[in-house]
N, C-alpha and C positions, 0 to 999 in steps of 0.2 A: 194208423200211419206209423211207419217206422221212426224210431227215435232220431236217427241221423237226418231224416228228411224234415222233421218238424219238432219244435219244442216250444215251451211257453217260458217267457223270460220276464224277469223283474229287474229293473234298472233304477232303483230308487235314488241311489246316491248321486248319479249323474243328473237326474231330474231335479233333485234338491239343490244342486249346485247352480242350476240355471233358473230356479224358481218355477219349474214346470210342475203342474199338478197332474198326477196320473191316477187312473183308477187301478184298483188291485188286480183286475183282470185285463191283461194286455193282449194285443194281437200276437199270434204265434209268429215267430221269426226263425229263419234258418240259422243254425249255429254258425255256418260257414261265413255269414256276413259280419260276425262280430270280431273286432280286433282286440286281442288280449295280449298281455305281457306275461311271460312265463312266471307263474307262482309268486306274484307280488304280495298276495295275502296268504297267511299261514294258519292252518288249523293246528293248534297246540294241544288240544284236549277235547274229549267228549265224555259226557256223563249223563245218566238218567236223572230225572227229577220227578216228583209226584205228578207233574202236569205234562211231562214230555221229555225233551232233551235240551241240554245246554252245551254249546260248543264254545270253547275259548279260541277266538280268532283275532288276528292282528288288524282286521279291517272289515268293512261291510261288503260281502261278496254278492254278486248277482247270482240268483239261483234259477236253474232250469230243472224241471222235474217231469218224469214220465212214468206211467203205469204199464207194466208188462204182465202177460199171463203165461201159464205153463212153463215154469212155476210162477205164481203170483208174486210180483215184486213192485216196489215203489222206489224209483231211482231219483236221487237228488244230486245234481251236478253243480258244484260251486265253481263259478267261472273265475279265471285269473287267480287260482288258489292252489296252494300246495299243502300236503299233510306232513306233519312232523314224521321223521323216520320211524319212530317207535309206534306210530299209528298205521303205517302202511301195511295193508293186508291183515289188520286187526279185526276181530269180531267181538261184538258185545251182546250177550244174551239179554233179551228183554222180557218176553212172555207177558206183555201188556200192550194196550192200545191196538190189539190185533196184529202185533209184530212178534215174530219168533226170535229174530236176531237182527242186528245191524252189522253190515260189513263195511269196512273203511278201506279205501285204496287210492293211490295216485293213478287216475285213469289215463291221463297223458300229461305232458309237462305243464299244461295250463288248467287242468281240471281236477279238483278233488271230488271223488265220488263216494256217496253214501248209498248203500243198497239196503232197503228194508225188506227182509224176507217175511212175507205176510202169512198169517194163519187164515187160510180160506174158510175155515169153519167159524171164524169169529166175525160177528157183524161189524166190529170196530175196524176190521181191515178195509172197509169201504169208505171210511171217513177221510175228509181232506185235512190238510195241515196248513197252519199259519206260521209265520216267523216274525220275530222282533229283534232288531239289532240294538243293543245298548251301547252307545258310544262311550259312556263314562267308564264302563267296565270291560269293554271289548268282548262282549259275549253275544252269541247268536242263540236265541231261544226258539225252539221249534215246539209247537203245541198242536195237538189234534183238535179239529173242530167237531161239532156234532152234525155236520152236514154231509150227506152222501156226495161222492164225486160224480159229476155229471158227465164226464168224458174221460178218455184215456189221458189226455194231457191236463195236468192239474196245476193251476197256478198257486204259487206261494205268496201270500200277501206279507209285505214287510212294512213295519212302522218305524220311522226314523224321525221322531218328533223334534221340532225345533228347540224344545226346552232340554233336550238331552245333549248338553254341552260337555266338553271334555274337562270338567271340573270335578273335584272330589265330592262324593256323596257324604252326608253327615249322618252318622248313626245317632239317632235321637232318643230311642226308647227300647227297653227290653221289658217284656211283661209276661206273666204266666196266667193262662185262663183256667177256669174251673174244670175244663175237660182234659187237662194235661197238655194243652198246646202252649208252646213257648214261642213268642213272637218277637222278632227283631225288626224294628221299623227305622227307615232312613228317610232323608229329605228328598230323594229322587230315586229312580229305578237303580237297582243294584243286581249284580251277579255274584255268585259265590261258589266256593269249593268247600266240601265238607269231608272230614275223615275222623277216624277214631285213633287216638294215640294208644297203641297197645300197652305201653309201659305203665301209663297212669290210668287208663280207662276213660280218659277225658275226650269228649266229643268237641271237635274244633271246627269252626266255621271261619273261613278266610274270605273277607269281603274286599275285593280289589278296588283300588282308587277311592278310598274312603277315609274319613277322619272321625274321631269321637267328639261328640258335642260336649262343650264345657258344662252344659245343663242337662246332661244325660239323665233320663228317667229310668230307674231300674227297680225291680221288685225287692221288697224286704223279705228275706228268707227266714221264715219263722223256724223254731226248733223242730217242728213236725213236718218240715218240707223235705221231699225226697231229693231235691237238688242241694248238694253240699256247697257248691259255690258257682258263681258266674263271674268270669274275669274277662275284661276287655283290654286289649293291648294294641297300641299303635306300632305296627311293624313296617317301617318305610312308608310307602303310600297306601298301605292296606291296613285293615282292622281285623284282628283275630279275636273271635268270641269263643272262649273256652268254657264249656259247661260240664261240670262233674256231678254225676248222680251218686247217691249212696248205694251201698251194697243191696243187690236185689232189684235195682231199677236200671233203666237204660234210656239214653237219649238217641233218637233216630228220626229220620224223615218219615212223615206219615205214610202208611202203607196204601191207603186209598187216595186216589187222585184228588187234589184240592184245586179249585178254580183260583189260580193265582192271578186274579184280575188286577190286583194291585202289586206291580212288580217292585214297589218300594218296600215290600215286606218279605221277610224270610220266616217260614213257619217250620218248627220242629215239634216233635212229640216226646213227652216224658211218660213212660209207662213201666209196668213191672216186666221183668225179663220173661220172655215166652208167653206173655199175655198181651199180644199186639193186635191180632186180628182173628177172624173166624167167629165162632159162636160164643166164645167166652167174652165176658164183660171186661173191658179194659179198666183197671182201677185208676181213677182220676188222679191228677197231680196233687190235689190237696187231700189225698187219702194215703199218707205216706208213712215211712219209717221214721221214728225218732231215733236218730243215729247214735246218740250218746246219752247216758244218764246224767242227770243234773249234778250229781256229786262226783263226777269224774270216773265212775266205775266202768265196767265193760260187760261183755256177755257172760262173764263168770257168775254173775248174780242170777242170770236167767233172761230169757226172751219171752215176752208175753204178747199174745195177739189179743187186742181189745176189739170186739166186734159189736158195733152199734146196730141193733136190729132195724130192719125195714129201710125206708128212705125213698126219696123221689115220689113217684106215683104210688108206691106201696107205703101208705101212711100208717099201717098197723092198727092198733086198737084206738077207738075214739070214744070219748066220754067227757062230759062236763067242760066242753070247749077245748079239750086237750087232744092232740094227736101224738100217738106213741112215738113216732119217728123223731119228733123234736126233743122230747124230754130224755129219751135214751141216748141221743147224741150228746146232749149237754153232760149227762152223767159219765158217758164213755170218755169224753175229753178230760173231765176232772179226774177220772180213774187213771188215765194214762199219765197225767201230771203227777199224781200221788205216787204211782209206781216208779216213775222216773226219779222222784225224790228219794226213793228207797234204794236206788241203784240198779233198777231193771232197765233193760232195753225194751222199748215198746213199739209195736206195729199196730196200726189201725186198719180196719177194713174200709172205713170211710170217715172223713172228717167234715163232710158237708152234706147237704140234702141231695143225695144222688142215689138212684136205684141200682142195687147190685144183686145179682142172683146168688143163690146159696153156694153153688159150686166154686165160684171164684173166691169166696170167703175162706172156704176150706183149703183151696189151692194156695192161697197166700200163706196161710199158716204152715203148710207143708214146705213151701218154697223157702221161707225164711227160717225153717227149722225151729219153730217156736217150742218152748218148753211147757207152755200152758196156753189154753184158749179160754177166753172169758167173753160170753155173749150177753149183752145187756138188753132186756126187754121190759115191757109193762103189760099187765094183765087186763082183761075185761070180761064182763058178763052182760047179759041183757038187763034192761032197766028194772025188771022185777026183782033182780038180785043185787041191787045197788048197795045193800048193807054188807056184802061179802068183801073182805079185806085181807091184807097180809102179804107176806113175802115168802116165796118158795124158790129153791135152787135145784135145777135138774142136772142129772148126769146120765151118761149112756147106759143103757141096760147091759148088765153083765160086767161092768167095769168097776172093779173093787177100788182101784186108785181114783177113778172119777168120783165114786161115792165118798171117799175120804175127802177129796178136794171140795165137793159140794157141802159136806157136813161142816168143815172148818169155816168156809166162807159164810154159810148160813148162820152159824153161831156168832160170828163177828157182826153181821148185819143186825141180828135181833138184839144183841147186847148194846149196840150203838143207837138204834132207832126206836127200840121198844115196840116195834111193829108186831102184829100177830104172826106167830111162828107157824107157817104152813109146812115146814120141814124140808129136808132134802129128799128128792124123789127121782126114781128112774124114769126115763122117757126115750123115745126114739127120734127126737128132733135131728134133722139132717146134720146140722153143724156140729153137734156133739157126738153123733153116731159115726160120722165119716172121718173125723180127725184122728190122727195116730197118737197125739199127745193127750195128757189129761185135759178134759174139757168140761166146762159147766155152762149152763144157761140160767141167768138170774132173772126172775120175774120180780121186779122191784116194787110192785104194788098194783092196785086196780085203778085205772083211770075212770072206771064207772062208779067208784065209791067217792062221794064228795070230799070226805076228809083226806083220803089218800091222793085224790086229784090235786087238791091244794098243795099237799106236801111235794108231789112229784114236779109241780111247776115252780116250786120255791127254790131259788139258787142255793140257799143255806142248807136246805134238806138234801138237795142233790149232792152237795159236797159232803155232807154227813154220810150219805149212802156210799158215795164213791170212795171215801177214805176207809169206810168199814170193809168194803170189798177188797181194797188194796191190802189192808192188814190181814185179811183172810188169805189172800194170795201169798203174801210174805210169810205167814205162819206155815202154810202148806209147803212152800218152796224150802224153807228152813228145815222142815221135817224130812225133806228129800236130800238134804246136804247142800243146799244152795245158800 
């Protein structure tokens, strides 16, 4: 049936005013029977979100929608609504949710029209859409459902809960998850606008009609965190959350759609530049750059990538109740601290128990322009060779400078620990063969040897080992004029 003959309407606000309960799916009504006032609601902005679209509107519009074919389109008509002049005849590329682009226009004096140009090859082009109007922030949120549309005329369900009063939301908490997700939580549903300040590189989130809680919970930013600062500012009746990441990292909205079932929360992602999606592993938020050395130095002393081997499901060597991934992480963190104390800038491939492929470890070293790469591991053999022990340091085959690096570090380790010297050796391990800077891989001992297993799990020995490696790095870098 043609659009002008029949449409599906939603009139939630009128029903709410009179206490009428309506189902999401209403009977189709002719447009001509509706009385409207020209443009009393205004659409001031439209933006994509990980879960759909967000419109900045001055009121809660009635929505009529219709699907058309040849070409495939989904048309949303906002009744009694006008679009801001800068939005009239604007187009917004999407390429998500089965939509190629969205076109915005003033259809007639009383209707603001959104046309979704659909990708007929995408199964997502068949899904229905829901809407939610947030009174407190005057935002209209459109989100796709996972249900196929049953007919050409598609109803849009609108929730306008009684608890959404026109009072400010309270921003109560900012937290950082282990997967690099930054969460901003409020006392009630919120809408927001986000942008990057090009001058400072700060990611700014503006939350409308909100205040900052006097008991705000915020994360403690440790020295090894990729977030340089988080600043909340009350700006009129809005709250601005400014997040600044250190060099090599970025703050952005998640690339993959998130089910924002709780609209009281805003989710952002912190990750390495250019390592956001696809097949590469995103380095988590707690696998960061240490942005400044402890003694106030800078990059002139050198940039060191400290790589704790294995992690997550990849436990590495196992023996005597020890998992390699755990002991090498402890030593790597101690090594980073020691190097910082010497004036080096330090990057980690990981700082918690997370699985990371080999390629992103090398990619990180290249991206931050590291001057040296140090990978920390522990050895193992089968139970019949539990007497085998010692430390060995590997360098890439054919690398003279790598050989020198390994030799210096190995010498420092043996001098400090008195461990069995298994010498510096050439090998083809991926992380040392694929890096462009001098790189070594230190096998700090055998977890299958009872004595070395006790040492490797001893915090004092871990620090002894880490400090020795750091001295070797320092000696090598000094020899190179650093």
